SERODREN-689833 format. One line per 3 residues: their letters; for each residue x, y, z of C-alpha. Coordinates in steps of 0.001 Angstrom, whole numbers. Example, Ala and Ser with C-alpha at 12.3 -4.5 7.8 and 13.67 -1.06 7.14 Angstrom:
AS> 12300 -4500 7800  13670 -1060 7140
//
This chain:
XXX> -7806 -2368 3449  -8158 837 5426  -9000 1618 8977
XXX> -12181 3367 9976  -11686 6998 10984  -12099 6257 14693
XXX> -9054 3988 14961  -6179 6097 13693  -3731 4532 16145
XXX> -3613 1334 14109  -3095 2834 10638  -320 1334 8582
XXX> 3039 3055 8908  5443 3938 6182  8232 1508 6928
XXX> 9450 -922 4270  8049 -4001 5973  4468 -2748 5912
XXX> 4784 -1675 2284  6058 -5095 1322  3223 -6682 3289
XXX> 745 -4496 1376  2223 -5644 -1967  2065 -9258 -877
XXX> -1618 -8834 -56  -2262 -7348 -3484  208 -9483 -5448
XXX> -2357 -10450 -8054  -3131 -6830 -8943  575 -5948 -8954
XXX> 1433 -8908 -11150  -1350 -8016 -13549  -106 -4437 -13937
XXX> 3496 -5615 -14456  2412 -8091 -17155  274 -5410 -18760
XXX> 3203 -3022 -18798  5522 -5634 -20319  2923 -6462 -22955
XXX> 2527 -2778 -23786  6296 -2431 -24146  6422 -5380 -26553
XXX> 3485 -3945 -28464  5288 -625 -28837  8296 -2522 -30115
XXX> 6129 -3806 -32988  4120 -602 -33564  6854 2078 -33475
XXX> 8646 2285 -36865  12376 1496 -36768  14935 4323 -36824
XXX> 18452 3813 -38138  21343 6056 -37132  24645 6561 -38967
XXX> 27603 8538 -37569  30439 10394 -39251  33478 11463 -37231
XXX> 35438 14567 -38229  38870 15697 -37090  38637 19488 -36926
XXX> 41886 21394 -37496  42707 25131 -37342  42252 26874 -40653
XXX> 45132 29286 -40108  43127 32481 -39718  41825 34136 -36588
XXX> 39015 32142 -34978  37627 31562 -31499  40076 29439 -29539
XXX> 40414 28133 -26006  43261 28778 -23654  45352 25648 -23590
XXX> 45687 24281 -20012  46315 20953 -18343  42566 20273 -18555
XXX> 41846 21902 -21923  44457 20592 -24341  42772 21548 -27598
XXX> 42913 25172 -28796  39726 24934 -30848  36407 25642 -29179
XXX> 34505 22596 -30405  31367 23539 -28496  31051 26479 -30892
XXX> 31864 24255 -33864  29126 21810 -32782  26579 24630 -32803
XXX> 27786 25687 -36246  27311 22127 -37497  23705 22302 -36248
XXX> 23026 25696 -37879  20442 26246 -40596  23196 27216 -43081
XXX> 24843 23815 -42780  21446 22057 -42866  20581 23872 -46113
XXX> 23876 22854 -47700  23332 19222 -46584  19821 19153 -48060
XXX> 21151 20551 -51319  23825 17846 -51417  21235 15037 -51284
XXX> 18741 16822 -53548  16182 17244 -50792  14132 20246 -49786
XXX> 14976 19809 -46110  16633 17356 -43734  15848 16425 -40201
XXX> 18217 17933 -37616  21365 15968 -36917  22934 15116 -33566
XXX> 26453 16450 -32871  28548 15321 -29924  32114 16145 -28827
XXX> 34231 13558 -27000  35947 15129 -23981  39348 16781 -24596
XXX> 39415 16013 -28292  39181 17759 -31653  36629 15313 -32984
XXX> 33036 16014 -33961  30609 13100 -34179  27714 13910 -36527
XXX> 24829 11443 -36338  21755 11339 -38540  18624 9174 -38056
XXX> 16240 8008 -40769  13726 5272 -41466  16156 3267 -43642
XXX> 19929 2651 -43348  20877 4186 -46705  19157 7479 -45999
XXX> 20749 7637 -42536  24248 7129 -43953  23668 9647 -46757
XXX> 22317 12228 -44328  25283 11877 -41988  27769 12211 -44859
XXX> 25878 15200 -46231  25994 17014 -42909  29702 16283 -42495
XXX> 30557 17494 -45990  28321 20570 -45618  30056 21454 -42314
XXX> 33527 21126 -43833  32446 23135 -46902  30962 25856 -44699
XXX> 34130 25932 -42601  36239 26195 -45756  34116 29004 -47207
XXX> 34186 30861 -43905  37980 30593 -43716  38438 31659 -47345
XXX> 36132 34629 -46816  38130 35661 -43771  41422 35326 -45697
XXX> 40040 37348 -48610  38846 40069 -46264  42299 40241 -44626
XXX> 43990 40378 -48036  41807 43286 -49119  42562 45114 -45879
XXX> 46302 44540 -46230  46289 45549 -49855  44475 48771 -49101
XXX> 46902 49490 -46264  49901 48674 -48498  48688 51037 -51181
XXX> 48277 53779 -48621  51823 53175 -47282  53317 53109 -50791
XXX> 51643 56407 -51597  53041 57968 -48463  56456 56471 -49196
XXX> 56505 57987 -52703  55635 61375 -51308  58372 61091 -48694
XXX> 61010 60185 -51323  59943 63079 -53517  60119 65454 -50550
XXX> 63559 64143 -49570  65034 65025 -52984  64362 68726 -52446
XXX> 65985 68986 -49003  69610 69871 -48160  71687 67155 -46605
XXX> 72597 67679 -42943  69597 69763 -42194  67026 68768 -39602
XXX> 64307 68586 -42233  66428 66204 -44331  67116 63989 -41282
XXX> 63402 63872 -40327  62400 63043 -43926  65015 60286 -44028
XXX> 63648 58738 -40814  60086 58916 -42129  61142 57224 -45323
XXX> 62712 54345 -43355  59582 53845 -41276  57348 53749 -44340
XXX> 59731 51345 -46067  59611 48939 -43139  55790 49157 -43003
XXX> 55517 48400 -46702  57825 45437 -46343  55865 44035 -43404
XXX> 52517 44462 -45170  53930 42803 -48267  55119 39793 -46274
XXX> 51688 39422 -44581  49891 39724 -47891  52071 37103 -49526
XXX> 51570 34780 -46521  47803 35035 -46864  47975 34321 -50589
XXX> 49923 31126 -49968  47918 30027 -46883  46391 26527 -47196
XXX> 42919 26217 -45711  42517 22949 -43778  39052 22844 -42198
XXX> 39326 19186 -41107  38991 15693 -42436  36721 12697 -42180
XXX> 38347 10056 -39989  35373 7675 -39765  32898 7815 -42654
XXX> 29286 6883 -42094  28267 3355 -43043  24787 1901 -43372
XXX> 23751 546 -39958  22691 -3105 -39818  20407 -2761 -36792
XXX> 17918 -26 -35891  18755 2282 -33021  15149 2445 -31924
XXX> 12921 955 -30795  15163 -1092 -28545  13919 -4311 -27016
XXX> 15649 -3835 -23612  14465 -215 -23473  10847 -883 -24446
XXX> 10516 -4021 -22318  12295 -2484 -19325  10297 743 -19562
XXX> 7026 -1212 -19845  7836 -3402 -16876  8920 -449 -14750
XXX> 5829 1557 -15689  3669 -1488 -14909  5449 -1952 -11576
XXX> 4844 1682 -10556  1251 1596 -11741  698 -1720 -9995
XXX> 2160 -429 -6759  -29 2684 -6901  -3107 599 -7747
XXX> -2311 -1832 -4906  -2019 1021 -2402  -5262 2592 -3630
XXX> -7067 -726 -3628  -5836 -1523 -137  -6980 1857 1185
XXX> -10446 1599 -365  -11100 -2050 503  -12234 -2459 4111
XXX> -13029 -6188 3872  -11156 -8468 6261  -9756 -11464 4406
XXX> -7260 -13044 6820  -6378 -13297 10484  -3458 -10945 9874
XXX> -5913 -8303 8580  -7965 -8574 11762  -4933 -8077 14028
XXX> -3420 -5369 11833  -6525 -3248 11354  -8463 -3739 14566
XXX> -5769 -4316 17157  -7675 -7286 18575  -5768 -10492 19287
XXX> -6834 -13375 17041  -7383 -16250 19451  -8146 -18873 16831
XXX> -8958 -19483 13205  -11823 -21923 12688  -11785 -21747 8912
XXX> -10647 -25335 8600  -12143 -28601 9935  -12363 -28567 13689
XXX> -8993 -29208 15264  -9087 -30415 18913  -5793 -28693 19629
XXX> -7031 -25399 18255  -10263 -25657 20265  -8263 -26480 23375
XXX> -6024 -23434 22837  -9100 -21272 22243  -10753 -22456 25442
XXX> -7585 -21854 27435  -7185 -18354 26018  -10835 -17511 26713
XXX> -10607 -18765 30309  -7407 -16794 30881  -8757 -13570 29429
XXX> -12382 -13592 30573  -12728 -11568 33826  -16032 -13188 34828
XXX> -18288 -16137 34167  -20485 -14764 31408  -19066 -14495 27902
XXX> -20905 -12817 25070  -20155 -14131 21586  -20866 -11407 19021
XXX> -20776 -12313 15314  -19580 -9803 12698  -21553 -9442 10514
XXX> -24589 -9855 12732  -26301 -12389 10443  -23403 -14798 10809
XXX> -24198 -17732 13104  -22158 -17923 16339  -22779 -21597 17112
XXX> -19420 -22533 15584  -17716 -20846 18548  -20434 -20933 21174
XXX> -21011 -24698 21037  -17441 -25867 21775  -16947 -23169 24402
XXX> -20169 -24021 26174  -19298 -27726 26337  -15685 -27346 27387
XXX> -15419 -24186 29512  -16998 -23396 32882  -18614 -20290 31392
XXX> -22092 -19101 30545  -21858 -18436 26845  -24343 -15744 25779
XXX> -25397 -15450 22170  -26908 -11966 22380  -30331 -13249 21315
XXX> -31843 -12113 24613  -32029 -8380 25315  -30447 -8921 28714
XXX> -27335 -10714 27433  -25429 -7461 26825  -26184 -6164 30331
XXX> -25073 -9361 32039  -21954 -10070 29958  -18607 -9859 31713
XXX> -16637 -9962 28481  -17178 -10356 24756  -15587 -12477 22014
XXX> -15949 -11430 18397  -16612 -14020 15690  -15475 -12460 12432
XXX> -16474 -13888 9076  -13463 -13573 6757  -14265 -12245 3293
XXX> -17570 -10754 4448  -16877 -8663 7537  -15319 -5240 7136
XXX> -13155 -3169 9448  -15988 -612 9627  -18389 -3274 10977
XXX> -15808 -4455 13490  -15188 -881 14631  -18953 -326 15040
XXX> -19239 -3492 17141  -16272 -2460 19270  -17840 976 19880
XXX> -21187 -593 20768  -19607 -2949 23326  -17363 -208 24744
XXX> -20370 2037 25411  -21772 -725 27643  -18396 -1334 29363
XXX> -18050 -4805 27975  -14352 -5607 27422  -13384 -7544 24289
XXX> -10949 -10353 25012  -10191 -11149 21356  -11508 -12358 18045
XXX> -12063 -15705 16353  -12042 -15866 12555  -13858 -18255 10259
XXX> -14757 -18695 6610  -17948 -20619 7445  -20382 -17901 6451
XXX> -23533 -19940 7069  -26184 -17467 8291  -27725 -17979 11683
XXX> -31265 -19459 11683  -34075 -17053 12623  -34336 -16826 16413
XXX> -37386 -15599 18325  -36589 -12619 20508  -37261 -13120 24273
XXX> -37272 -10463 26900  -37307 -12288 30267  -34201 -11607 32274
XXX> -32042 -14194 33899  -32340 -16800 31188  -28649 -17561 31557
XXX> -26907 -17365 34927  -23282 -17212 35986  -23144 -20992 36531
XXX> -24184 -21573 32951  -27595 -23177 33799  -30416 -21964 31539
XXX> -33688 -21075 33200  -36795 -22806 31907  -39017 -19711 31986
XXX> -41283 -19309 28953  -39348 -21965 26989  -36437 -19578 26542
XXX> -33667 -20627 24185  -30402 -18960 23490  -30098 -20195 19961
XXX> -28273 -20183 17613  -26263 -22237 20156  -28090 -25079 21892
XXX> -25265 -26781 23743  -24611 -24718 26842  -22378 -25908 29615
XXX> -24220 -27124 32740  -22328 -28265 35819  -22685 -31991 36587
XXX> -25683 -32925 38717  -27747 -29866 37730  -29455 -31239 34618
X> -33237 -31418 34869
//
């Protein structure tokens, strides 16, 4: 329910209490959206095809040749840069090798994760059946290890070729130095220099030979499988807690938004709390239930305390609602002239006004219009009375003579005037005709 534009002072705030009150007013709409969201989540659980995920864990070890490494610190304890290795495992080269291993044209991308501060790669593969998921994970793991082995062997072979070419060059230079040394006289500077050059070349050849032999005997260890993939027994998705929880949460958010929108667009007053919250008028009584003497007594006391004069105008909202439900008990129990507004002079002679609001039919816009109308004629409003008795008022002939009702509450007999829809007006004792 929203306020009319002319009463911005009573608009709902943004505190938690008012939001909870709004949701309580629209609990049926909110509950419907939550149930719809939960039902949608369960429906997705049945509609979405299952997906099984298998995981292979690899222990990655250095291959013995130069590769990108991390600086070992107290926080980084592993020399291998596994972030780079994870990207290599996701590369198209590894994917092609994995597809070739399972005799497939192509495989879906795998998921690779690295536990913190470890040399372990977790390669996960998802498929529609458990066997395919396990085979895909194993294929990716084997393809990664094979690619790592091939890369290491290619690097070793390249280093061997480089060392062999360098060794041949040094041996050629060493042979030339030895031949030159044989033609020089001992003790001369040239002989000494040639001898030194021969020693340097000999040491270089020895060092290159040792490196070449080390590369030839180097064992390539790309890593090993420490946890092979097994066929999963349960699907990874869809998950019952995830689907149901997501559906309920989406329904809750949608229901809250729908409740706020519905409350802003609906101007109908449905309870006494709505009247006080949206109009700012005090609700003096609720006559929705069978007449309660205590409630009528409290209403009469409140009217007498708030009315500044002797003439009280009862105005029904909407206008076609009969006001006799309030006017009759007030006229018989209070020393007031109760005006129904049927006479054109009632508004001019009224000292105060009491609104009779029909719950479920009256709107805040109608109440605001009535308040503006009474305010223009300087008629203060002492409060409101609510009711669910929406019986329309009987047709009443319009009379124009003034002074039909006086401050003492005694109706004048001129022209057979009647202030219906209320017929029981208070008359002081001893003044009845």
